[in-house]
C-alpha positions in Angstrom: 17.9 -9.0 -16.5 15.0 -7.1 -14.4 12.5 -9.7 -12.2 10.2 -6.4 -12.2 9.2 -4.0 -14.9 6.7 -1.0 -14.7 6.3 0.9 -17.7 4.6 5.0 -17.9 2.0 3.7 -15.3 -1.1 5.6 -14.5 -3.7 5.4 -12.1 -6.5 7.7 -10.9 -9.0 7.1 -8.1 -12.1 9.0 -7.5 -12.3 10.8 -4.2 -16.0 12.2 -4.3 -16.4 14.6 -7.2 -12.4 14.7 -7.7 -10.2 12.2 -10.2 -7.1 12.2 -7.9 -4.0 10.5 -10.2 -1.9 8.3 -7.8 1.0 7.9 -10.1 1.1 9.9 -12.9 3.5 7.7 -15.6 5.8 6.3 -13.2 8.6 3.8 -14.9 10.5 1.3 -13.1 12.6 -1.4 -12.8 14.2 -3.8 -10.7 16.7 -6.3 -11.1 17.3 -9.8 -10.2 18.5 -10.3 -6.9 18.0 -6.4 -6.4 16.5 -4.6 -2.8 14.7 -1.9 -3.5 13.5 0.4 -0.9 10.7 2.7 -2.5 10.3 5.9 -0.3 7.6 9.1 -0.6 5.4 11.0 1.6 1.7 10.2 2.3 -0.5 10.0 -0.4 2.9 10.4 -3.6 2.1 6.5 -4.6 4.1 4.5 -3.0 1.9 2.2 -1.7 -0.5 2.4 -4.9 2.6 1.2 -6.8 3.5 -1.4 -4.3 -0.6 -2.6 -5.3 0.4 -3.0 -9.2 3.4 -4.7 -8.8 1.1 -7.1 -6.8 -1.7 -7.6 -9.4 -4.2 -6.7 -5.8 -5.4 -3.7 -8.6 -4.6 -2.6 -12.0 -3.3 0.3 -14.2 -5.5 2.8 -15.9 -2.6 2.7 -18.4 0.9 1.1 -18.7 2.2 -2.3 -18.2 3.7 -4.4 -15.1 5.5 -7.4 -16.0 6.9 -9.5 -13.2 9.1 -12.6 -14.2 8.3 -11.6 -17.7 4.8 -12.2 -17.6 2.2 -8.8 -18.0 0.0 -9.2 -14.7 -2.5 -6.6 -17.3 -3.1 -9.4 -19.4 -4.3 -12.0 -17.0 -7.9 -12.1 -16.3 -8.8 -12.7 -12.3 -8.3 -16.3 -11.7 -5.0 -16.7 -13.9 -3.6 -13.4 -11.7 -4.8 -15.1 -7.9 -2.6 -18.2 -9.2 0.6 -16.2 -10.6 0.2 -14.0 -7.1 0.3 -17.1 -4.7 2.9 -18.9 -7.2 5.1 -15.9 -7.8 5.1 -13.3 -5.9 5.3 -12.8 -1.9 3.4 -10.2 -0.3 4.1 -9.3 3.6 2.2 -6.3 5.2 2.7 -4.2 8.3 -0.2 -5.9 10.0 1.4 -9.6 9.6 -2.0 -11.0 8.6 -1.8 -14.3 9.9 -4.3 -16.3 10.4 -4.9 -16.2 14.5 -6.3 -20.0 14.4 -3.4 -21.5 12.4 -0.1 -22.4 14.1 3.1 -20.8 12.7 4.2 -23.9 10.7 0.6 -23.8 9.3 0.6 -20.2 8.8 3.5 -20.8 6.6 2.5 -23.6 4.9 -0.5 -22.3 3.5 -0.2 -21.2 0.0 1.3 -25.2 -0.6 -1.9 -26.3 0.9 -4.2 -24.1 -1.7 -2.1 -25.9 -4.1 -2.2 -29.2 -3.4 1.3 -29.5 -3.0 1.9 -33.1 -1.2 2.4 -33.1 2.7 6.2 -34.2 2.3 7.1 -31.4 0.0 5.6 -29.1 2.2 6.9 -30.0 4.9 10.3 -30.1 3.8 10.1 -26.4 2.6 8.3 -25.3 6.2 11.2 -26.9 7.9 13.6 -25.3 6.2 11.8 -22.0 6.2 11.3 -22.1 10.3 15.1 -23.0 10.4 16.8 -20.2 8.4 14.3 -17.5 10.2 14.8 -19.1 13.7 11.4 -19.9 14.4 11.6 -23.8 15.1 10.8 -23.5 18.8 7.7 -21.5 17.8 5.9 -23.6 15.2 3.8 -24.6 17.3 2.6 -20.9 18.4 -0.5 -19.5 17.4 0.1 -15.8 16.8 -1.2 -14.5 20.1 1.1 -16.2 21.5 4.5 -14.6 19.7 6.0 -11.5 19.8 5.5 -8.4 16.7 8.7 -9.9 15.5 8.1 -13.4 15.5 4.9 -13.0 13.8 6.1 -10.8 11.2 8.8 -13.3 10.8 6.2 -16.1 10.1 4.7 -13.7 7.5 7.7 -13.7 5.6 7.9 -17.4 5.4 4.6 -17.2 4.0 5.7 -15.2 1.4 8.8 -16.9 0.4 7.7 -20.8 0.8 6.6 -20.8 -2.7 9.8 -19.7 -3.8 8.4 -16.2 -5.5 9.7 -14.2 -8.1 9.7 -11.3 -6.1 8.7 -10.2 -2.2 6.9 -7.1 -1.9 6.6 -5.8 1.8 4.4 -3.2 2.3 5.6 -1.1 5.5 7.1 -4.2 7.0 8.6 -2.3 9.9 5.5 -0.3 11.0 3.9 -2.1 13.5 7.1 -3.0 15.1 9.7 -1.7 17.9 13.4 -0.6 17.3 14.9 -4.4 18.0 12.6 -5.5 16.2 12.5 -3.9 13.2 16.3 -4.1 12.7 16.1 -7.5 12.9 13.2 -8.0 10.1 15.7 -5.1 7.9 18.8 -7.5 8.6 16.3 -10.7 7.2 15.3 -9.0 4.3 19.1 -7.9 3.4 20.1 -11.3 3.9 17.4 -13.0 2.0 18.8 -10.7 -0.5 22.2 -11.8 -0.7 22.1 -15.7 0.1 19.0 -16.3 -1.8 19.3 -13.5 -4.6 15.6 -12.9 -4.1 14.4 -9.8 -5.0 12.6 -7.8 -2.9 10.6 -4.3 -3.2 9.9 -2.9 0.3 7.8 0.5 0.8 8.8 2.1 3.7 8.6 6.3 5.0 11.6 5.2 7.3 15.8 6.4 6.6 16.7 3.6 8.8 15.2 1.0 7.3 15.8 1.8 3.7 19.2 1.9 4.0 19.3 -1.8 4.4 18.3 -1.7 0.5 20.7 -1.5 -2.1 18.8 1.3 -3.9 15.7 4.1 -3.2 13.3 5.1 -5.1 11.5 8.5 -4.2 8.1 9.2 -5.1 6.5 12.9 -4.6 2.9 13.5 -6.3 3.0 10.2 -7.9 6.1 10.7 -9.9 9.8 9.1 -9.7 11.5 11.9 -9.1 15.2 9.9 -8.0 16.7 6.9 -7.7 20.1 6.4 -5.7 22.7 4.0 -4.6 22.5 3.7 -0.6 26.0 3.7 -0.7 26.2 6.6 -2.4 24.9 8.4 1.0 27.3 6.5 3.6 24.6 5.5 6.0 20.9 6.8 7.5 21.4 10.0 8.5 23.2 10.7 4.4 20.0 9.0 3.0 17.6 11.0 5.0 19.1 13.9 4.1 19.1 13.1 0.7 15.6 12.0 0.7 14.7 15.5 2.0 16.5 17.1 -1.2 14.6 15.2 -3.0 11.1 16.3 -1.9 12.1 19.8 -1.9 
């Protein structure tokens, strides 16, 4: 069963007098428990596609379904609640609230949803254990490393047990050591929790941790392949460059 389905999606933007087609009829499905990387050059439409999957913007044509629910059929309030409960979001810039501790940042979606203190504490404790953040639970973002902040952001995205986890360049602000750590964490979450993950990246070394790669060019899906077909990140980089020619 596909946890996330994109059908013939079209999205245009205005840039001054120009009409720019960010996406031009993209169709893509992601099975439950799959870990997909979306790659493409700057301006290929990969971040736009992720934003449509998250319900952060609406497509001009086509359908986006998450866990069987059509995002385009929801009003703003319905979409906000669905996104909070069913879609986990991780961004390059972490987007943590600076005045809250690690555990408070992770707990925030449950607090907004009125979940009991006992249930919230149990879920947060379990996630902090999984993420290796027990000793950092009372630290605020400015007292944590970039890798730790991104783990907190992932914890916040996971605390509602979402249907899908969407990550937009999650390693973009990290050094190589922390980048690898976050990639390994996402891979393990997919394997151990059967978590459906879609990650936008331009780095072959990051995409190599996914099960599958979808390549966008000029707003269109040009290829989709399993990472194991490429052998390693160098083989993946070569395959990716071939797609862009």
